[in-house]
NUFI-878020 format. One line per 4 residues: number of its first residue (from 1); for each residue z, x, y of C-alpha. Coordinates in Angstrom, 1 decimal, m for minus. Example, Ala and Ser with C-alpha at 12.3 -4.5 7.8 and 13.67 -1.06 7.14 Angstrom:
<rs>
1> 7.8/12.3/m4.5  7.1/13.7/m1.1
</rs>
This chain:
<rs>
1> m24.5/m2.2/m8.3  m24.0/1.4/m9.1  m22.4/4.2/m6.5  m21.7/7.7/m7.6
5> m20.3/10.3/m5.0  m19.7/13.7/m5.0  m18.7/16.1/m2.3  m19.9/14.0/0.5
9> m21.3/14.9/4.0  m19.5/15.8/6.9  m18.8/13.1/9.1  m17.7/9.6/9.9
13> m19.9/7.0/9.5  m19.5/3.3/10.3  m21.9/0.4/11.2  m21.9/m2.7/11.6
17> m22.0/m4.4/8.2  m21.1/m1.0/5.9  m18.9/1.8/6.0  m20.6/4.7/4.0
21> m17.7/6.2/1.3  m19.5/9.5/0.8  m18.8/10.9/4.2  m15.2/10.9/3.3
25> m15.1/13.1/0.5  m13.7/16.6/0.1  m14.8/17.4/3.2  m12.6/18.3/6.8
29> m13.4/15.9/9.6  m12.7/17.7/13.2  m11.2/14.3/15.0  m11.0/14.0/18.9
33> m7.1/12.9/18.1  m6.6/17.0/17.6  m6.0/17.0/14.1  m8.8/18.2/11.0
37> m8.9/14.8/8.6  m9.2/15.6/5.1  m9.5/13.8/2.1  m9.5/16.0/m1.3
41> m11.2/13.0/m4.0  m14.6/15.6/m5.5  m16.0/12.3/m7.5  m16.4/8.5/m6.9
45> m18.1/6.2/m9.5  m18.4/2.6/m9.5  m20.4/0.6/m10.9  m21.9/m1.4/m14.3
49> m20.8/1.1/m17.2  m19.3/3.8/m15.1  m17.4/4.4/m18.7  m20.2/6.0/m19.3
53> m19.5/8.8/m16.9  m16.0/9.8/m17.5  m16.6/12.5/m20.2  m19.4/14.1/m18.2
57> m17.2/14.1/m14.7  m14.3/16.0/m16.8  m17.0/18.4/m18.3  m18.2/18.8/m15.0
61> m15.3/19.5/m13.1  m14.5/21.8/m15.5  m11.5/20.3/m17.6  m11.1/21.0/m21.0
65> m8.3/18.9/m22.4  m7.4/16.0/m20.4  m4.0/13.8/m20.8  m5.0/10.6/m21.0
69> m1.4/8.0/m19.7  m2.1/4.0/m20.3  m0.1/1.2/m21.5  m0.4/m1.4/m23.8
73> m2.2/m3.3/m21.8  m4.9/m0.8/m19.7  m5.3/0.9/m22.9  m7.0/m2.3/m25.0
77> m9.0/m2.7/m21.6  m10.3/0.6/m21.0  m7.9/3.3/m22.8  m9.3/3.2/m26.4
81> m12.9/3.6/m24.7  m12.4/6.4/m22.8  m10.7/8.1/m25.5  m13.9/7.1/m27.7
85> m16.4/8.2/m25.1  m14.5/11.8/m25.1  m14.1/12.5/m28.7  m18.1/12.1/m28.8
89> m18.9/14.0/m26.3  m16.7/17.1/m28.0  m13.9/16.8/m25.7  m10.4/16.7/m26.9
93> m7.9/14.5/m25.5  m4.3/14.0/m25.8  m2.9/10.4/m24.8  0.5/8.7/m24.2
97> 1.0/4.8/m24.0  3.5/2.9/m22.5  4.9/0.4/m24.6  6.2/m1.6/m22.1
101> 4.3/m4.3/m20.5  6.4/m5.1/m17.0  6.8/m0.8/m16.6  8.4/0.1/m13.5
105> 7.5/3.9/m12.0  10.6/5.3/m12.2  13.0/8.5/m13.6  12.9/7.0/m17.1
109> 9.1/6.6/m16.8  8.4/9.9/m15.6  10.8/11.7/m18.5  9.5/9.3/m20.6
113> 6.0/11.3/m20.2  7.7/14.7/m19.8  8.8/14.4/m23.5  5.4/13.0/m24.6
117> 3.4/15.7/m22.9  1.3/18.1/m24.5  0.7/21.7/m22.5  m2.1/22.5/m24.0
121> m4.0/20.0/m21.5  m5.1/21.3/m18.4  m6.0/17.4/m17.0  m3.7/14.1/m16.1
125> m6.2/11.2/m17.1  m4.9/7.5/m15.8  m5.9/4.4/m17.1  m4.5/1.9/m15.0
129> m4.1/0.6/m11.5  m0.9/0.4/m9.5  2.0/1.8/m11.8  0.3/4.3/m14.0
133> m1.3/5.8/m10.8  1.7/6.3/m9.4  3.1/8.0/m12.5  m0.2/10.6/m13.2
137> m0.3/11.1/m9.4  3.2/12.1/m9.0  3.6/13.6/m12.7  0.8/15.6/m12.3
141> 2.0/16.8/m8.6  4.7/17.9/m10.3  3.4/19.6/m12.8  1.0/21.5/m10.8
145> m2.1/19.5/m12.5  m4.9/17.7/m11.4  m5.7/14.2/m12.3  m8.3/11.6/m12.6
149> m7.8/7.7/m12.7  m9.9/5.3/m14.2  m9.1/1.5/m12.8  m8.7/m1.4/m14.3
153> m8.3/m3.8/m11.3  m9.1/m4.0/m8.5  m5.7/m5.0/m7.7  m4.4/m2.3/m4.5
157> m5.2/m0.1/m2.3  m3.1/3.4/m3.5  m6.3/4.5/m5.7  m7.7/6.8/m3.1
161> m4.0/7.3/m1.6  m2.2/11.0/m1.0  1.5/9.3/m1.7  3.4/7.3/m4.7
165> 6.0/5.0/m4.4  8.5/5.0/m6.9  11.8/3.6/m7.8  14.3/6.9/m7.0
169> 17.8/5.9/m7.6  16.7/2.1/m7.3  14.8/2.2/m4.7  11.4/1.9/m3.4
173> 11.1/5.2/m1.8  7.5/6.8/m0.9  6.6/10.6/m2.0  4.3/12.6/m0.8
177> 2.0/13.6/m3.9  m1.9/14.1/m3.9  m5.2/12.4/m4.2  m7.1/12.2/m7.1
181> m10.1/14.3/m8.2  m12.3/11.6/m9.3  m12.2/7.7/m9.1  m13.9/5.9/m12.0
185> m14.2/2.3/m11.4  m16.4/0.1/m14.3  m17.6/m3.1/m12.2  m17.6/m4.7/m16.1
189> m14.2/m4.4/m15.9  m13.2/m4.5/m12.7  m14.9/m8.2/m12.1  m13.2/m9.4/m15.6
193> m9.7/m8.7/m14.0  m7.2/m11.7/m14.1  m8.2/m14.0/m11.2  m4.3/m12.9/m9.5
197> m5.1/m8.6/m9.2  m8.4/m9.7/m7.9  m6.9/m11.8/m5.3  m3.8/m8.9/m4.5
201> m5.9/m6.6/m4.1  m7.5/m8.9/m1.4  m3.7/m9.5/m0.1  m3.1/m5.8/0.0
205> m6.3/m5.2/2.2  m5.4/m8.1/4.5  m1.9/m6.6/5.3  m3.9/m3.9/7.5
209> m3.8/m6.4/9.9  m0.6/m6.0/10.7  0.2/m2.4/9.5  m2.5/m1.8/12.0
213> m0.7/m3.2/15.1  2.6/m1.7/13.8  1.6/1.5/13.4  m0.1/1.2/17.6
217> 3.6/m0.7/19.0  5.5/2.7/17.3  3.1/4.9/19.1  3.6/2.8/22.3
221> 7.3/2.8/21.5  7.8/6.0/20.2  4.8/7.8/20.7  4.6/8.0/17.7
225> 1.4/9.9/16.1  m1.7/7.6/16.1  m5.6/8.3/14.8  m8.4/5.2/16.8
229> m10.5/6.7/14.8  m8.4/6.4/11.6  m7.6/2.7/12.7  m11.3/1.9/13.5
233> m12.2/2.9/9.7  m9.4/0.8/8.4  m9.8/m2.0/10.7  m13.5/m2.1/9.7
237> m12.8/m1.8/6.3  m11.0/m4.7/6.4  m13.2/m6.6/8.3  m16.4/m6.3/6.0
241> m13.3/m7.5/3.5  m12.5/m10.7/4.7  m16.4/m11.5/4.8  m16.7/m10.7/1.3
245> m14.0/m13.4/0.3  m16.1/m16.1/m1.0  m18.1/m13.9/m3.6  m14.3/m11.9/m4.4
249> m12.9/m15.1/m5.3  m16.1/m16.2/m7.7  m16.0/m12.7/m9.4  m19.3/m11.6/m7.8
253> m19.8/m8.0/m9.4  m21.3/m6.6/m5.7  m18.7/m8.6/m4.0  m15.9/m6.6/m6.3
257> m17.4/m3.6/m5.6  m17.3/m3.6/m2.1  m13.7/m4.4/m2.5  m12.7/m1.5/m4.8
261> m14.6/0.6/m1.7  m12.5/m0.5/1.2  m9.4/m0.4/m1.7  m10.2/3.4/m2.0
265> m11.1/4.2/1.6  m7.6/2.8/2.6  m6.1/5.8/0.3  m8.8/7.9/2.0
269> m7.0/6.8/5.5  m3.7/7.8/4.4  m5.5/11.2/3.0  m6.5/11.6/6.8
273> m3.0/11.0/8.3  m0.8/12.7/5.9  1.5/9.0/5.3  0.5/5.6/4.9
277> 1.1/5.0/7.9  m2.6/3.5/8.2  m2.4/1.3/5.1  1.6/0.0/5.5
281> 4.0/m1.6/7.6  6.6/m4.6/7.9  4.5/m6.2/5.5  5.0/m3.7/2.5
285> 8.6/m3.0/3.7  8.8/m7.0/2.8  7.1/m6.4/m0.6  8.8/m3.5/m1.2
289> 12.2/m5.2/m1.0  11.5/m8.3/m2.8  9.9/m5.8/m5.6  13.5/m4.5/m6.0
293> 14.9/m7.0/m5.8  13.2/m8.9/m8.4  13.2/m6.3/m10.4  16.8/m6.0/m10.5
297> 17.2/m9.5/m11.4  15.5/m8.9/m14.6  12.5/m11.5/m13.0  8.8/m12.2/m13.8
301> 7.2/m9.6/m12.3  4.4/m10.0/m9.2  2.0/m7.9/m8.2  2.2/m5.6/m5.3
305> m0.9/m6.8/m3.3  0.4/m10.6/m3.9  3.8/m9.6/m2.3  2.5/m7.7/0.7
309> 0.0/m11.3/1.0  3.0/m12.8/1.2  4.9/m10.5/3.3  1.4/m10.9/6.1
313> 1.5/m14.0/6.4  5.6/m14.3/7.4  4.9/m10.6/9.7  2.5/m12.6/11.3
317> 4.5/m15.7/11.9  7.1/m13.2/13.5  4.2/m11.5/15.7  3.3/m15.3/16.8
321> 6.7/m16.0/17.5  7.0/m13.2/20.1  4.2/m14.1/21.9  5.5/m17.4/22.2
325> 8.8/m16.1/23.6  7.7/m15.3/27.4  10.5/m12.5/27.8  11.2/m10.7/31.0
329> 11.1/m7.4/30.7  13.6/m7.0/33.6  15.9/m8.1/32.0  15.3/m5.7/28.6
333> 17.9/m3.6/29.9  21.0/m5.7/29.7  20.3/m6.2/26.0  22.7/m5.1/23.3
337> 22.3/m3.7/20.0  22.9/m6.6/17.1  24.9/m3.9/15.4  27.7/m6.0/12.9
341> 31.2/m4.6/11.5  29.8/m6.4/8.4  26.4/m4.2/8.5  27.5/m1.2/5.8
345> 28.8/m4.4/3.5  25.5/m6.5/4.5  23.7/m3.6/2.9  25.6/m3.2/m0.4
349> 25.1/m7.1/m0.8  21.2/m6.8/m0.1  20.4/m3.4/m1.7  22.8/m3.5/m5.2
353> 22.1/m0.6/m6.6  20.0/0.4/m4.1  22.5/0.4/m1.2  23.9/4.2/m1.4
357> 20.2/5.5/m0.6  19.9/2.9/2.4  23.2/3.8/3.7  22.1/7.4/4.0
361> 18.8/7.1/5.5  20.5/5.4/7.8  22.5/8.4/8.5  19.4/10.8/8.9
365> 17.3/8.1/10.8  19.3/7.0/12.8  17.2/3.7/13.2  20.0/1.8/14.7
369> 21.8/4.2/17.3  23.6/2.9/20.4  21.5/5.9/22.7  17.7/5.8/20.3
373> 18.0/1.9/20.9  18.9/2.6/24.6  15.9/4.9/25.1  13.5/2.4/23.1
377> 14.1/m0.6/25.0  13.5/1.6/28.4  10.1/2.6/26.5  9.8/m1.3/25.4
381> 10.0/m2.3/28.8  7.6/0.0/30.5  4.8/m1.0/28.0  5.5/m4.3/27.9
385> 2.2/m5.5/28.8  0.5/m3.2/26.0  2.9/m4.5/23.7  1.9/m8.0/24.6
389> m2.0/m7.0/23.9  m1.2/m5.6/20.7  0.6/m8.6/19.3  m2.6/m10.4/20.2
393> m4.6/m8.7/17.9  m3.8/m9.9/14.9  m4.8/m13.5/13.3  m2.5/m16.9/13.0
397> m0.4/m17.4/10.0  m2.4/m20.2/9.4  m5.7/m18.5/9.2  m4.1/m15.4/7.4
401> m2.7/m18.3/4.4  m6.2/m20.2/4.7  m8.1/m16.9/3.5  m5.8/m16.1/0.7
405> m5.7/m19.7/0.0  m9.5/m18.9/m0.5  m9.3/m16.0/m3.1  m7.2/m17.9/m4.9
409> m3.7/m16.5/m3.9  m0.3/m17.5/m3.1  0.6/m17.2/0.4  4.1/m18.7/0.2
413> 7.3/m17.0/m0.8  8.2/m20.2/m3.1  5.1/m19.7/m5.0  6.2/m16.9/m6.4
417> 9.6/m17.8/m7.1  11.2/m15.8/m4.1  13.8/m18.4/m2.7  15.1/m18.5/1.1
421> 17.6/m16.3/0.7  15.5/m13.4/m0.7  13.1/m14.6/2.8  15.7/m14.7/5.2
425> 17.6/m11.1/3.3  14.3/m9.2/3.9  13.2/m10.6/7.2  16.8/m8.6/8.4
429> 16.8/m5.9/6.7  13.5/m4.7/4.8  13.3/m2.3/7.8  15.8/m0.6/6.7
433> 14.2/1.1/3.4  11.9/2.9/5.4  12.3/5.0/9.0  9.1/3.9/10.4
437> 9.2/1.3/13.4  7.6/m1.4/13.1  8.0/m5.0/14.7  11.1/m5.9/12.5
441> 12.3/m2.5/14.4  11.1/m4.1/17.6  12.6/m7.5/17.2  16.1/m6.2/16.1
445> 15.6/m3.6/19.3  14.8/m6.9/21.3  18.5/m9.2/19.5  15.2/m11.5/18.3
449> 15.3/m11.1/14.4  17.8/m13.1/13.4  16.7/m15.7/15.3  13.4/m15.7/14.4
453> 14.2/m15.2/10.5  16.1/m18.3/10.8  13.2/m20.2/12.1  11.0/m18.8/9.7
457> 13.3/m20.1/6.7  13.9/m23.2/8.3  10.6/m23.8/8.1  9.7/m23.9/11.9
461> 6.3/m25.1/12.5  3.4/m22.5/13.5
</rs>
């Protein structure tokens, strides 16, 4: 399989079985939502022996000397080959390799890059997946330079994204940056990635079920901007990937290539909207929470997409509980905000080193403000039928578990060492890490979040 894309044509092209990725690259798209969508990616190369194209893409794009960033794993997988290909084509390069196999995208890593950067370089070229991509994106953006990414695993959907989730003051924070000018994905490398990394990519895609529903809930309740066209693009890619699960599980190159296309399209959707709404919702809040807590505890690293898949199952359980509750919207006006005198102390306990950032966010965002809560309850009651329709668009948690199991992905927190207390803390407090309305905030508004979280931790039946 080879997919070579450059400077695509105008339009959003979808049919029953294929999304044509070329139409989404480097072209403004006038949309009925009132916005002009744009993703400034100029080159995407997905195929066998795609690494052979890196040097020509660099040269054709007009760059003279790339600064290649990798870690000790990705350097062996593809970094050494990239440097060799550049050298053979007479393109000088400087490079830096992180020696930490469990690298974190934090201030220390960025400072290390800055101290080792060769200022004679005119392009950042990352070789890796999640962490290397996020560091390369933010680093290049801060330097006012462009960047390319050579993918080493189909493990997450951030390759084409315009945002970078980084650890700032120990809290996972999303920064608006820019998209890569080129993405190179060699199918020989992607299909040989560890099974858990391929499964993580599938888990990240599965999370689009809940993130899209969360986005629609916020549009209904808060009148947040929502684009039907972007949501349809994401949903179409999601359904296509679900249909490829047997090939993904077996490492079939064609299926892996199409998984990579979906992961790229997810990033394109982020660029179109200008934030991560089309790709990240409450399931990502749980994932980010666990990632921070495991990191602070010095525990083994769990892949982001793995956490997203597990989080998706839990969020689907919350959706199902809410559908089964048979609430009467006429009673909503009497619901009291579940404020607690111990909230600040709870944040200190739960977020540890990141607590100050969470407290500052609440002071700014006022997610739990009494007046805003009252206004939301009125909107929830008024639009309850539409909310119920949105809740019914997602699969059951049992269906999600089965899908993850088919691609050999963990689907329960215990599968990756996340104990019940961390499950409870995530369900109750992960909503505090973003100023973004999701089902977690909806359940808080309805004073149901603590009850539902307790049922999940106790292992209530689907």
